[in-house]
C-alpha positions, 0 to 999 in steps of 0.5 A: 058750925055744922049747917044741915041742908034740907035737900039732904035730910031724908037720905042722910037719915037713911045713910045714918041707918045704913051705916049704923045698922049693918046687921040688917043689910044681908052682909057687911058694908064694904064701903060707899061709892059715887055712882056717877051714871046714877048720880048717886052715892051708894053703899057697896054691900057684902064682902069682896067676891059677893058684893052688890050696890045697894040703894042711894044714900045721896041721890039726884047729885050734880057731882060727888066724891067719897073719901078714902076712909068712907066717912066723908064726902063732898057733894054738889047739888044745885050750886051748893057744895056740901061736906058730908060726914057719915056715921050714926049721926050723919051731918053736913056742912056747906063748903061753898054756894053757887059753886060751878060743877067740877069734873075731877076730884082728888082726896089726900090719902088720909081723908083730911083734904080734897082737891076739885077741878073744874074749867070755871072754878080752877083748882080749889083745895079744902083741908082740915076736913076732920076739924074745920075745913080751910079752903085754898085756891091753886089757880086755873090751869085751863090755859094749859090745855084740857085737864084730864087727871088730878092728884093731890100731893101730901101736905095738900099744898100742891096737885099734879095734873095732866093737861092735854093739847093737840097731839100731845100732853104734859104733866104739871105741878100746881102749888098755892102762890106759884105758876104751874111748873112743867114736869114732863111731856109726852104723846098721850099721858093718861094717868098719874100717881105720886109718892113722896119722892116721885111722880109716875106717869103712863103714856098710852101713845108711847106704851111707857111708864115713867118716873119724874124725880128731883128737878123734872128728871124723867126716867123710863121705868117700863115699856112694851118689853114688860107687857105694858101696852096701852097703859090706861091707869096707875096706882101705888099700892104699898111698895108696888106700882100697878099699871092697868094695861088695856091692850093686854087685858092685864094688871102689871105690878112693878117695883116703882124704884127699879121697874122690875116686873113683880107679877101680873093679873090676867083680866077677861076684859079691857081695863080703862082705868085704875081708880081707888074706891073707898072703904067702910069703917071696917078699914078692909082691903083697898078696892079700885074700879078698872072699868068705866060704866056708861049705864046705872045698871052696868056692873063694877069691875073691881080689884081687891088689892090685898088679894090681887083678885078681881070681881064684878059688883052688880049695880042694878037700880031696880 
């Protein structure tokens, strides 16, 4: 049964109006994003290339993650973890009380499930979010090292994670009812991406991108010879693997099966991430954040994946 949280109600009424009355926003809604420096979920207004972040629809949050479809989010405030369903009649449902603040989140591609990780709570997954949320625990991998990245696999029964130790890092698969399974080790693994038949990882220390298939069979698919220097982010976009190369200030597009170079996108800044942003109900092009932000007024550097174009989104909170 849906429970309305009183602390969310004023902003939820605003969110309902924003999502339902796009014509009054001086342009279409591109999507919802969690603005971590502002501790708020905000609407991205306008079309790619002429967008800006609007006023918060949820504010004063301890943590939040918006689903790929832009219609769902999980939000934490004061220990209460809430599922938010945006729409003309936006509603909330409490998922957990007294929940420790997570540090990482990963959504299923179809927005039906979300995984959260924190050092205190470990890995928790909620499935069937569009129907009736079903919780599951995948254990706590904290003894493996500092968990720096998390990717929920298809079916939402397992996650791929990066655990960092002194002078090295490793990639594991954590599944329900099983101990974490080691997939690969590296010098400085910083990003992962998963498909149905492979896990891809980037190693900043070795300047490589590798694929793990089968029983932890690791094969290198790209290195400095292809312009992969300081690979800080990975994303599977359609049938391509995109690599954010920090030192070269570019995005490198690869064939994930062969490592063949398919193209490059030059940048005028050094990317430090390749994180999927969410879209509104119009189901437009996938958008990706390319650079972390230290202040709420810092703009977003955004990739429009379908057009191969990069633009910045002003984020003034004044």
